[in-house]
C-alpha positions in Angstrom: 205.6 111.8 48.2 208.7 111.9 50.4 209.2 115.1 51.1 209.4 115.1 54.8 211.5 111.7 54.9 214.9 112.5 56.2 216.6 109.4 54.6 219.9 110.4 56.1 218.4 109.4 59.4 217.3 106.1 58.4 220.3 104.0 58.9 220.8 105.4 62.5 217.3 104.9 63.2 217.6 100.8 62.0 220.7 100.7 64.2 219.0 102.0 67.3 215.9 99.3 66.6 218.3 96.8 66.3 220.0 97.6 69.7 216.5 98.0 71.5 215.6 94.7 69.9 218.5 93.0 71.5 217.8 94.8 74.5 214.3 93.4 74.8 215.3 90.1 73.9 218.0 90.0 76.8 215.3 91.5 79.2 212.7 88.8 78.2 214.5 86.1 79.8 214.1 87.8 83.0 210.2 87.9 82.7 208.0 85.0 83.4 204.6 84.2 82.4 202.4 81.2 84.1 199.2 79.3 82.8 197.4 76.8 84.7 194.8 74.3 83.3 192.5 71.9 84.9 191.9 74.4 87.9 195.9 74.1 88.4 196.0 70.7 88.1 198.9 71.6 85.2 201.0 74.7 85.8 203.6 75.9 83.2 206.0 78.8 83.4 208.1 80.1 80.7 210.1 83.3 80.3 209.9 85.7 77.5 211.9 83.9 75.4 210.0 81.3 75.1 211.8 78.8 77.2 209.7 76.6 79.6 211.3 77.1 83.0 208.9 75.1 85.3 206.4 72.7 85.0 203.8 71.4 87.9 201.5 68.3 87.4 199.3 67.1 89.8 199.9 63.6 91.0 196.4 62.7 90.5 197.0 63.0 86.8 199.8 60.6 86.5 197.2 57.7 86.2 195.2 59.5 83.6 197.7 60.1 80.4 194.8 61.3 78.2 193.7 64.1 80.4 197.4 65.0 81.3 198.1 65.4 77.2 195.3 67.9 77.2 195.8 69.8 80.0 199.6 70.0 79.4 198.7 71.2 75.5 196.2 73.7 76.9 198.3 75.2 79.5 201.5 75.5 76.6 199.4 76.9 74.2 198.2 79.2 76.5 201.8 80.5 78.1 202.8 80.6 74.6 200.1 83.2 73.4 201.1 85.3 76.5 204.7 85.4 75.3 203.5 86.3 71.5 201.2 88.9 73.0 203.9 90.8 75.0 206.4 90.5 72.2 203.7 92.2 70.3 203.2 94.7 72.7 207.1 95.4 73.1 207.6 95.8 69.3 204.6 98.5 69.0 206.1 100.4 72.1 209.5 100.4 70.2 208.1 101.6 67.1 206.2 104.2 69.1 209.6 106.4 69.8 210.5 105.9 66.1 209.8 108.6 63.7 211.2 108.0 60.2 209.8 111.6 59.2 212.2 113.7 61.1 211.1 115.9 63.9 
């Protein structure tokens, strides 16, 4: 069942994956994702690490608390989905270069 599996390289592969993951985390801080809601009345920008780095709210929403809350939630959920999709994409790309069964 495990004939082609090179267990001697598994430890080395795990180290490489951990290094690559750290590298990707650092790079993620330099990537920005922006989501707009309400036709641009609310705009949320976050980096790839999930930190909100900018928020813009149109003045017309400052007197409509309920709409503001709905649009903020929508924009934040959208930007979080973008970040998660990016992380999944990076993880798949990282795994693509690894071959646990040797060459």
